[in-house]
ROMAR-812236 format. One record per atom (N, C-alpha, C): residue number from 1; x, y negated, z negated; atom name. Coordinates in nm, 4 decimals, always signed. Atoms other than C-alpha are relative to their C-alpha. Layout:
N
pt num NUM | x X | y Y | z Z | atomo CA
...
REM end
This chain:
67
pt num 1 | x -0.0214 | y +0.1131 | z -0.0891 | atomo N
pt num 1 | x +6.9100 | y -3.6324 | z +1.8463 | atomo CA
pt num 1 | x -0.1062 | y -0.1076 | z -0.0228 | atomo C
pt num 2 | x +0.1044 | y +0.0991 | z +0.0237 | atomo N
pt num 2 | x +6.6529 | y -3.8538 | z +1.6768 | atomo CA
pt num 2 | x +0.0569 | y -0.1416 | z +0.0003 | atomo C
pt num 3 | x -0.0360 | y +0.1413 | z -0.0025 | atomo N
pt num 3 | x +6.6582 | y -4.2291 | z +1.7087 | atomo CA
pt num 3 | x -0.1023 | y -0.0783 | z -0.0804 | atomo C
pt num 4 | x +0.0908 | y +0.0878 | z +0.0715 | atomo N
pt num 4 | x +6.5103 | y -4.5062 | z +1.5023 | atomo CA
pt num 4 | x -0.1114 | y -0.0480 | z +0.0930 | atomo C
pt num 5 | x +0.1006 | y +0.0430 | z -0.0971 | atomo N
pt num 5 | x +6.3290 | y -4.6104 | z +1.8199 | atomo CA
pt num 5 | x -0.1198 | y +0.0943 | z -0.0020 | atomo C
pt num 6 | x +0.1097 | y -0.0979 | z +0.0038 | atomo N
pt num 6 | x +6.1248 | y -4.2893 | z +1.8083 | atomo CA
pt num 6 | x -0.0859 | y -0.0190 | z -0.1234 | atomo C
pt num 7 | x +0.0741 | y +0.0234 | z +0.1250 | atomo N
pt num 7 | x +6.0303 | y -4.3574 | z +1.4478 | atomo CA
pt num 7 | x -0.0849 | y -0.1263 | z +0.0106 | atomo C
pt num 8 | x +0.0734 | y +0.1266 | z -0.0131 | atomo N
pt num 8 | x +5.9312 | y -4.7144 | z +1.5245 | atomo CA
pt num 8 | x -0.1160 | y +0.0140 | z +0.0979 | atomo C
pt num 9 | x +0.1061 | y -0.0198 | z -0.0986 | atomo N
pt num 9 | x +5.7316 | y -4.6070 | z +1.8292 | atomo CA
pt num 9 | x -0.1165 | y +0.0813 | z -0.0565 | atomo C
pt num 10 | x +0.1041 | y -0.0858 | z +0.0584 | atomo N
pt num 10 | x +5.5395 | y -4.3543 | z +1.6167 | atomo CA
pt num 10 | x -0.0650 | y -0.0619 | z -0.1233 | atomo C
pt num 11 | x +0.0488 | y +0.0625 | z +0.1237 | atomo N
pt num 11 | x +5.4678 | y -4.5969 | z +1.3310 | atomo CA
pt num 11 | x -0.1520 | y -0.0070 | z -0.0065 | atomo C
pt num 12 | x +0.1456 | y +0.0151 | z +0.0011 | atomo N
pt num 12 | x +5.1074 | y -4.6506 | z +1.4346 | atomo CA
pt num 12 | x -0.0718 | y +0.1301 | z -0.0362 | atomo C
pt num 13 | x +0.0603 | y -0.1284 | z +0.0382 | atomo N
pt num 13 | x +5.0386 | y -4.2773 | z +1.3841 | atomo CA
pt num 13 | x -0.0104 | y +0.0139 | z -0.1526 | atomo C
pt num 14 | x -0.0030 | y -0.0038 | z +0.1462 | atomo N
pt num 14 | x +5.1080 | y -4.3388 | z +1.0153 | atomo CA
pt num 14 | x -0.0591 | y -0.1276 | z -0.0608 | atomo C
pt num 15 | x +0.0672 | y +0.1241 | z +0.0392 | atomo N
pt num 15 | x +4.9050 | y -4.6596 | z +0.9983 | atomo CA
pt num 15 | x +0.0983 | y -0.1047 | z -0.0520 | atomo C
pt num 16 | x -0.1017 | y +0.1005 | z +0.0302 | atomo N
pt num 16 | x +5.2204 | y -4.8703 | z +0.9823 | atomo CA
pt num 16 | x +0.0167 | y -0.0914 | z +0.1205 | atomo C
pt num 17 | x -0.0365 | y +0.0905 | z -0.1085 | atomo N
pt num 17 | x +5.2942 | y -5.1779 | z +1.1836 | atomo CA
pt num 17 | x +0.1478 | y +0.0236 | z +0.0330 | atomo C
pt num 18 | x -0.1411 | y -0.0114 | z -0.0363 | atomo N
pt num 18 | x +5.6248 | y -5.1929 | z +1.3661 | atomo CA
pt num 18 | x +0.0876 | y -0.0695 | z -0.1046 | atomo C
pt num 19 | x -0.0751 | y +0.0750 | z +0.1015 | atomo N
pt num 19 | x +5.7403 | y -5.4498 | z +1.1097 | atomo CA
pt num 19 | x +0.0127 | y +0.0798 | z -0.1292 | atomo C
pt num 20 | x -0.0063 | y -0.0826 | z +0.1207 | atomo N
pt num 20 | x +5.6513 | y -5.2200 | z +0.8185 | atomo CA
pt num 20 | x +0.0964 | y +0.1171 | z +0.0186 | atomo C
pt num 21 | x -0.0900 | y -0.1121 | z -0.0287 | atomo N
pt num 21 | x +5.8304 | y -4.9281 | z +0.9818 | atomo CA
pt num 21 | x +0.1452 | y -0.0461 | z +0.0022 | atomo C
pt num 22 | x -0.1358 | y +0.0540 | z -0.0046 | atomo N
pt num 22 | x +6.1352 | y -5.1429 | z +1.0489 | atomo CA
pt num 22 | x +0.0508 | y -0.0305 | z -0.1407 | atomo C
pt num 23 | x -0.0393 | y +0.0268 | z +0.1385 | atomo N
pt num 23 | x +6.1389 | y -5.2498 | z +0.6831 | atomo CA
pt num 23 | x +0.0389 | y +0.1306 | z -0.0708 | atomo C
pt num 24 | x -0.0336 | y -0.1308 | z +0.0580 | atomo N
pt num 24 | x +6.1404 | y -4.8817 | z +0.5814 | atomo CA
pt num 24 | x +0.1360 | y +0.0457 | z +0.0504 | atomo C
pt num 25 | x -0.1287 | y -0.0393 | z -0.0591 | atomo N
pt num 25 | x +6.4267 | y -4.8085 | z +0.8212 | atomo CA
pt num 25 | x +0.1132 | y -0.0816 | z -0.0611 | atomo C
pt num 26 | x -0.1042 | y +0.0858 | z +0.0564 | atomo N
pt num 26 | x +6.6246 | y -5.1062 | z +0.6925 | atomo CA
pt num 26 | x +0.0304 | y +0.0381 | z -0.1441 | atomo C
pt num 27 | x -0.0208 | y -0.0420 | z +0.1392 | atomo N
pt num 27 | x +6.5738 | y -4.9915 | z +0.3319 | atomo CA
pt num 27 | x +0.0757 | y +0.1324 | z -0.0059 | atomo C
pt num 28 | x -0.0720 | y -0.1277 | z -0.0043 | atomo N
pt num 28 | x +6.6913 | y -4.6403 | z +0.4209 | atomo CA
pt num 28 | x +0.1481 | y -0.0228 | z +0.0316 | atomo C
pt num 29 | x -0.1382 | y +0.0304 | z -0.0360 | atomo N
pt num 29 | x +7.0049 | y -4.7794 | z +0.5854 | atomo CA
pt num 29 | x +0.0729 | y -0.0635 | z -0.1186 | atomo C
pt num 30 | x -0.0587 | y +0.0658 | z +0.1178 | atomo N
pt num 30 | x +7.0713 | y -5.0015 | z +0.2831 | atomo CA
pt num 30 | x +0.0307 | y +0.1028 | z -0.1094 | atomo C
pt num 31 | x -0.0171 | y -0.1017 | z +0.1034 | atomo N
pt num 31 | x +7.0252 | y -4.7062 | z +0.0462 | atomo CA
pt num 31 | x +0.1149 | y +0.0949 | z +0.0338 | atomo C
pt num 32 | x -0.1106 | y -0.0875 | z -0.0422 | atomo N
pt num 32 | x +7.2585 | y -4.4820 | z +0.2464 | atomo CA
pt num 32 | x +0.1330 | y -0.0719 | z -0.0184 | atomo C
pt num 33 | x -0.1237 | y +0.0771 | z +0.0144 | atomo N
pt num 33 | x +7.5235 | y -4.7548 | z +0.2585 | atomo CA
pt num 33 | x +0.0406 | y -0.0146 | z -0.1468 | atomo C
pt num 34 | x -0.0287 | y +0.0209 | z +0.1418 | atomo N
pt num 34 | x +7.4971 | y -4.8194 | z -0.1155 | atomo CA
pt num 34 | x +0.0435 | y +0.1277 | z -0.0711 | atomo C
pt num 35 | x -0.0237 | y -0.1242 | z +0.0732 | atomo N
pt num 35 | x +7.5067 | y -4.4549 | z -0.2218 | atomo CA
pt num 35 | x +0.1021 | y +0.0936 | z +0.0623 | atomo C
pt num 36 | x -0.0921 | y -0.0892 | z -0.0704 | atomo N
pt num 36 | x +7.7452 | y -4.3023 | z +0.0319 | atomo CA
pt num 36 | x +0.1261 | y +0.0322 | z -0.0804 | atomo C
pt num 37 | x -0.1228 | y -0.0328 | z +0.0748 | atomo N
pt num 37 | x +8.0633 | y -4.3364 | z -0.1795 | atomo CA
pt num 37 | x -0.0248 | y +0.0940 | z -0.1188 | atomo C
pt num 38 | x +0.0306 | y -0.0836 | z +0.1166 | atomo N
pt num 38 | x +7.9010 | y -4.1809 | z -0.4885 | atomo CA
pt num 38 | x -0.0345 | y +0.1426 | z +0.0434 | atomo C
pt num 39 | x +0.0365 | y -0.1319 | z -0.0514 | atomo N
pt num 39 | x +7.7526 | y -3.8946 | z -0.2879 | atomo CA
pt num 39 | x +0.1258 | y +0.0758 | z +0.0444 | atomo C
pt num 40 | x -0.1240 | y -0.0636 | z -0.0453 | atomo N
pt num 40 | x +8.0908 | y -3.8236 | z -0.1287 | atomo CA
pt num 40 | x +0.0881 | y +0.0400 | z -0.1178 | atomo C
pt num 41 | x -0.0775 | y -0.0332 | z +0.1198 | atomo N
pt num 41 | x +8.2633 | y -3.8356 | z -0.4668 | atomo CA
pt num 41 | x -0.0584 | y +0.1227 | z -0.0699 | atomo C
pt num 42 | x +0.0671 | y -0.1125 | z +0.0656 | atomo N
pt num 42 | x +8.0072 | y -3.5975 | z -0.6157 | atomo CA
pt num 42 | x +0.0246 | y +0.1300 | z +0.0761 | atomo C
pt num 43 | x -0.0239 | y -0.1178 | z -0.0842 | atomo N
pt num 43 | x +8.0548 | y -3.3587 | z -0.3234 | atomo CA
pt num 43 | x +0.1485 | y +0.0315 | z +0.0156 | atomo C
pt num 44 | x -0.1453 | y -0.0164 | z -0.0072 | atomo N
pt num 44 | x +8.4324 | y -3.3967 | z -0.3586 | atomo CA
pt num 44 | x +0.0506 | y +0.0069 | z +0.1439 | atomo C
pt num 45 | x -0.0432 | y +0.0053 | z -0.1397 | atomo N
pt num 45 | x +8.4709 | y -3.4825 | z +0.0091 | atomo CA
pt num 45 | x +0.1284 | y -0.0812 | z +0.0119 | atomo C
pt num 46 | x -0.1209 | y +0.0778 | z -0.0257 | atomo N
pt num 46 | x +8.8107 | y -3.5924 | z +0.1300 | atomo CA
pt num 46 | x -0.0309 | y -0.1064 | z +0.1047 | atomo C
pt num 47 | x +0.0204 | y +0.1125 | z -0.0922 | atomo N
pt num 47 | x +8.8556 | y -3.8970 | z +0.3519 | atomo CA
pt num 47 | x -0.0363 | y +0.0474 | z +0.1396 | atomo C
pt num 48 | x +0.0290 | y -0.0515 | z -0.1348 | atomo N
pt num 48 | x +8.8552 | y -3.6941 | z +0.6734 | atomo CA
pt num 48 | x -0.1447 | y +0.0469 | z +0.0093 | atomo C
pt num 49 | x +0.1383 | y -0.0497 | z -0.0020 | atomo N
pt num 49 | x +8.5280 | y -3.5205 | z +0.5870 | atomo CA
pt num 49 | x -0.1014 | y -0.1133 | z -0.0133 | atomo C
pt num 50 | x +0.0902 | y +0.1150 | z +0.0149 | atomo N
pt num 50 | x +8.3673 | y -3.8466 | z +0.4741 | atomo CA
pt num 50 | x -0.0177 | y -0.0715 | z +0.1340 | atomo C
pt num 51 | x +0.0049 | y +0.0714 | z -0.1279 | atomo N
pt num 51 | x +8.4555 | y -4.0150 | z +0.8019 | atomo CA
pt num 51 | x -0.0687 | y +0.0824 | z +0.1078 | atomo C
pt num 52 | x +0.0628 | y -0.0854 | z -0.1007 | atomo N
pt num 52 | x +8.3487 | y -3.7167 | z +1.0110 | atomo CA
pt num 52 | x -0.1517 | y +0.0017 | z -0.0187 | atomo C
pt num 53 | x +0.1442 | y -0.0038 | z +0.0247 | atomo N
pt num 53 | x +8.0077 | y -3.6927 | z +0.8449 | atomo CA
pt num 53 | x -0.0653 | y -0.1348 | z +0.0247 | atomo C
pt num 54 | x +0.0569 | y +0.1331 | z -0.0181 | atomo N
pt num 54 | x +7.9498 | y -4.0679 | z +0.8442 | atomo CA
pt num 54 | x -0.0214 | y -0.0305 | z +0.1480 | atomo C
pt num 55 | x +0.0086 | y +0.0343 | z -0.1414 | atomo N
pt num 55 | x +8.0184 | y -4.1079 | z +1.2132 | atomo CA
pt num 55 | x -0.0828 | y +0.0942 | z +0.0833 | atomo C
pt num 56 | x +0.0722 | y -0.0980 | z -0.0797 | atomo N
pt num 56 | x +7.8339 | y -3.7983 | z +1.3227 | atomo CA
pt num 56 | x -0.1375 | y +0.0356 | z -0.0562 | atomo C
pt num 57 | x +0.1247 | y -0.0433 | z +0.0617 | atomo N
pt num 57 | x +7.5554 | y -3.7313 | z +1.0756 | atomo CA
pt num 57 | x -0.0847 | y -0.1143 | z -0.0534 | atomo C
pt num 58 | x +0.0728 | y +0.1086 | z +0.0663 | atomo N
pt num 58 | x +7.4620 | y -4.0583 | z +0.9094 | atomo CA
pt num 58 | x +0.0326 | y -0.1317 | z +0.0672 | atomo C
pt num 59 | x -0.0136 | y +0.1334 | z -0.0583 | atomo N
pt num 59 | x +7.4055 | y -4.3912 | z +1.0749 | atomo CA
pt num 59 | x +0.0919 | y -0.0030 | z +0.1216 | atomo C
pt num 60 | x -0.0783 | y +0.0022 | z -0.1233 | atomo N
pt num 60 | x +7.5737 | y -4.2911 | z +1.3975 | atomo CA
pt num 60 | x -0.0650 | y -0.0970 | z +0.0987 | atomo C
pt num 61 | x +0.0544 | y +0.1014 | z -0.0912 | atomo N
pt num 61 | x +7.5324 | y -4.5479 | z +1.6759 | atomo CA
pt num 61 | x -0.1199 | y +0.0492 | z +0.0817 | atomo C
pt num 62 | x +0.1103 | y -0.0527 | z -0.0802 | atomo N
pt num 62 | x +7.3025 | y -4.3193 | z +1.8768 | atomo CA
pt num 62 | x -0.1323 | y -0.0091 | z -0.0758 | atomo C
pt num 63 | x +0.1231 | y -0.0024 | z +0.0789 | atomo N
pt num 63 | x +7.0497 | y -4.2933 | z +1.5928 | atomo CA
pt num 63 | x -0.0579 | y -0.1389 | z -0.0237 | atomo C
pt num 64 | x +0.0437 | y +0.1332 | z +0.0355 | atomo N
pt num 64 | x +7.0336 | y -4.6665 | z +1.5380 | atomo CA
pt num 64 | x -0.0588 | y -0.0802 | z +0.1166 | atomo C
pt num 65 | x +0.0619 | y +0.0673 | z -0.1142 | atomo N
pt num 65 | x +6.8955 | y -4.7500 | z +1.8834 | atomo CA
pt num 65 | x -0.1449 | y -0.0292 | z -0.0358 | atomo C
pt num 66 | x +0.1370 | y +0.0384 | z +0.0362 | atomo N
pt num 66 | x +6.5759 | y -4.9448 | z +1.8196 | atomo CA
pt num 66 | x -0.0771 | y -0.0595 | z +0.1165 | atomo C
pt num 67 | x +0.0715 | y +0.0590 | z -0.1139 | atomo N
pt num 67 | x +6.4914 | y -5.0843 | z +2.1613 | atomo CA
pt num 67 | x +0.0131 | y +0.0844 | z +0.1227 | atomo C
REM end
């Protein structure tokens, strides 16, 4: 049940500013978006499984809460 907000709030523990942490989060989201189709193809996931995992495991709305 992790949220990006928790990561951003903990950034200072890793000597990161909130802006630096947000840049890392944004890069992770970009990377997931760019590579998702290839990963699904490699895993031979059908459309139903792709949609189920995307909406529940990766980039689900709950995880993306930042405020």
